[in-house]
N, C-alpha and C positions, 0 to 999 in steps of 0.2 A: 504493500500500500504506500509506504514512504517513497519507494522508487517511482511508482505511478504518479504520485503527487508531484514529485520533483520534475518528472517529464512534462507534466501538464503546465507547470510554471515556466520551464525552460524553453519549450517549443516555440512559443510566440517570440521570445527573445532571439532565438536562433533564426527564425524566419525573417524577423524585422531588422535584426542588427548585424548578422553575419551572412555574407553570401547572398545569392538570389538577386532579384531586381530591386533597385532602390525606389522607395515610394516618396512622393512629394510630402514635405513636412506639413502638418496641419497648421493652418494660419488662423489665429484667433481673430474673428471679425468683431470689431468694436462699433457700436452705434455712432452715426454721424452726430457730432456735437453742434449745438446751435451757436451762432455768433453771440459772444457775451453781451448781455443786455446792458446798455449804458445806464448807469444809475440815475442820470438826469431825466430819463424818459418816464412818462406816465401813460398808461394805456388801460383799455377796457376790452373785455372779450364778450361777444354776443354772436350767437348762432355759429359758433366755431370759427369766427373771424375776429381779428384784432384791429382795433382802431387806436392810433396814437392820439392821445387827448391833451397832452401837455408836456412841457419841458421846463426844468429849473431855469429861471431867468439868468442865473449866474453861469450857465454852461458856456464854454468858450472853445474856440478853435474848430477843428474838423469833427463832424458827427456823422456816423453811418447808422441809418435806420435798419435794424435787422429784418430779414425776410420772414422769419418765424419767431414767435414768442410762445413759450410753453407748448411747443409742437404745433401751433396753429398759425396760419398765414396772416401776415400783416397786410391788410387790403386798403386801408384808408388813413389819411392824415386829417384828423377831425376838426370840428368846430363846436363851440359851446354857446355861441350867441354873439351879440354885438362886440366886435373887436376882441374876440376871445379864441382865436385860432391856436392850434397846438403850439406853435413856435412864435406866437405874436410877441414882438418887442424883445426877442432874444438878441440883443444888440452886440454880443461878443462872439457869436458864431461866425466863422469865416467860410466854411464849406459844408455842404450836406449832400449825402448820397442816398437817393430814394431807390429801393430795390424794385425788381421787376414784378414782385408780388402785389404792389400797390396799384389800384385801379382808379382811385379818386383822391384828388387834392382839394380839400374843403375850403370854405370861406376863411379869409384872413390867416390861412395856414402859416405863412412865413412873413406876414406883414411887419414892416418896420424892423426887419433884421438888417440894420444899416451897415454892418461890417461884412455881410455875406458877399463874397466875390465870386463864388463858384457853386453851382448846384447841378447835379446830374439827375435827371428825371428818368425813371425806369421805363422800359418799353411796353408796359402794360397799362399805363395811365391813360384813361379815356376822357377825363374831364378835369379842367382847372377852374376852381371856384372863384367866386366874386372876391376881388381884392386879395387874392392868394399871395401875391408878391408885391403888394402895394408898399411903396416907400423903401424898397430895397435899393438904396441909393448907391451901394458899392458894386452891384452887378454890372459887368461890362458886356456880357454876351449871354444868350439863353438859347438852348436848342430844344424845341418842342418836338417830341418824337411822333412818328407816323401813327401811333396808336390813339393819339388825342383827337377827339371829334368836336369838342367845343371849348372855347375860351370865354369865361364869363366876364361880366362888367368889371371894369377897373382892375382886371387881373394883374396888369403890369404898370399901373399908373404910378407916376412919380419915381420911376426907376431912372433917375437923372443921368446915370453914367452909361446906360445901355447904348452901345454903338452897333451891335449885331444881334438880330433876331432871326432865327431860322424856324419857320412854321411848317410843321409836318403836313404830309400830303393827304391826311384824312380829315383835317379840320374843316367843318362845314359852316360854323357860325362863330362870329367874333362879337362880343358884347359891347355895349356903349362905354365910351371912355376907356376902352381896354388898354390903350397905350398912352393915356393922357399924361402930358408933361414929361415925356421921355425926351428931354431937351438936347441930348447928345446924338440922337438918332438922325442920320442923314438920308437913309434909304431903307426900303423894306420891300420884299417880294411876297406876294399873296398867291398861294397855290390855286390851281383850278378847281379844287374841291370846295372852296369857300363860296357859299351862295347868299349869305346874309351878313350885314354889318349893323351894329347899333350906332346911334348918333354920336358924334364927337369922338370917334375911336382914336383920333390923333389930335385931340385938343391940346393946344399949347406945345406941340412938337415944333418948336420954333426953328430948328435946324433941318427939318425934313424937306428935302429937295425933290425926291421922286418916290412914287409908289408904283410898283410894277405888278400888274395883274396877269396871271398866266391862263386865265379862263374867261368865260363870259362875264358881262357886267353883273355884279351881285345886287340883291335888293339892299337898299341903304336907307335906314330910317334916320332922316335928318342930315345935317351937314357932315363933311369929312372931319372937321375940327376947327375950333376957334383958334386964330393966330397960327394956323398951319397952312402953308401955301405951296404944297408940292405940285409937280407936274405928274399927271397920270399916264402911265405907259401900258400898252396892250399889244397882244398878238394880232396880226393882220386878219386872221380868220375868226377871231372871237366875235360873239354876237352881243347885241344890246348896247353897244357903245355909240355915243354921238361925239360931237366936237368938244363937249364939256361933260364933266361928271361931278356932281355936287359942287358946281361952280368953279371947278378947276379944269384947265385945259387938258385934253386927251391927245396923246401922240402915239405913234407906233414905236415899239421897242427899238427898232432899227434906227430911230431918230435920236436916240440918247447921245448926247455929246460926248464923244471919246469913250463911250462904254463898250468894252469888248471883253470877251472871255476866250482865251486861246490856250492851247497846250504850251507848256514851257518850252518845248522843242522849237516853237516858232519865234522865240525871243533870243536876242543876243545882247551881251553887255560890252560896252566900249567906254573905257575910262570912267567907270563907275556909273554910267548911265545905261539904262535898258531900252532897247529898240526892238520893234518888229523887224524880223530878218529882211534886209534889203529895202527898208522903208526910209531910213534916214531921219525918222521923226521919233522923238522920245515917246515911249509907250505909256498910255493911260488906260487902265482897265484891270482885268484879273487874268492871272495865269493859273493853270491847274495841271496836276498829274494824277494818274489813276493806278490803283493796285491791279494786279493780274486778274483779279476776280471782277473788275469793273467798278469797284467802290472808289470814291474819290480819296486820294491819299494826301494831296497838298493843294492849297489855294493861297495865292499871294496877291495883294492889292498894290497897284502902282499908280503914281500920279506924276506926270511929266518926267517919266523915266526913272523915278526913284520909289523905293518901297514906301508906302504911306497907307496906314491902316493895319488890319490884321493879317498875320501869316498863320495859317491854321493847318495842322497835320491830323490825319485820322488813322486809326487802326484799320486793318482790312475787314473787320466786322462792322464798320460804320461808326464805332465809338470814337469820340474825339481823343486825340493823343496829347498834343500840346499846342499852345498858341502864344504868339508874341505880338506886340503892337509896335509899329514903326511910325515915325513922324519925319517927313522930309529926308528919308533915307537912313535915319538913325534909329536904333533900338531904344524904345522908351524903358528906362531903368525900372525894374520891378514889375513889368507888365506880363511876364511869362507865367503860364499856368500849365500843369501837367495832370494827365489822367492815365490810369492803367487800362488794360483791354476790357475790364469789367465796367468801365465808366467811373471808377472811384477816383476822387482827387488824391494825388500824391505830391510829395515835396520836391522830388528831383527827377531829372530826365532819365536816369538809369532805372528808376522805379517804374517807368512807363512800359518796360518790357516784361513786367511780372504779370 
């Protein structure tokens, strides 16, 4: 019996440890851990979904909103009432990352976040609420993803440093005074998906020189904006346009003075000045380069042959990678921003590759 017992114990050791075929080691599978919850965040859970309801006003620096809390998806940045959005008046936050799980940005969500210079909006957000970014005076650019279908009233009003707004291709309605008092904005392009505008969408956009529409004339309730005097540009085959729109002159996109967008390969530099190849005239407009998959990789703005405005790079998944601002050919100190391939703000260029 002792010999039999010894054999029973030893046989598995012989088969598994000496001779014969080696088997792959058993790997212990650990559950995926949630992103640590920032202690400054407040939230509520209803119907197995999480809404961010508040944040400590003393929170500062970069903040990443987790995609899940307590194993449940974070789907909304909430509102509690008049001027009580989740991040209202968090004046020390500098950047915020909204995950792809979020579908709704509520009223006043980030109002008066005056130090906010960068915000990455997840690719599942469908609506941006009333005054969601009102008074975010530090924002210089905003990228509204293609998932968004509506921009509510005053959503970006008084964002006085905004120079670049990219509106996604699914937005159908833009609320009244949506971009009121964006005093640094000089131009904006409206995708062909937009069919209606609220009155005064560009009130007091005193630097606005051009609004380019890529589709038919939208329904517009009231004027384009008090103290805003842009020229309206349209495509030649677009319908519903006349010689004027909301009291502003309407012209073809091809009539834009000096406005061109060309591949970088069509430009050449001579003694620090950029020209169209064989043109002999300093270039004004935009140059671009594409990734192999067709996504835009680079866009550079020029004025009279010198970089002037944003230089923007993108990852091949469409997320912004880094950007810089130039003025009269010189880099504006401190204007650079960086993002990794997930769209999360990072501090250095090397971190954009992570």
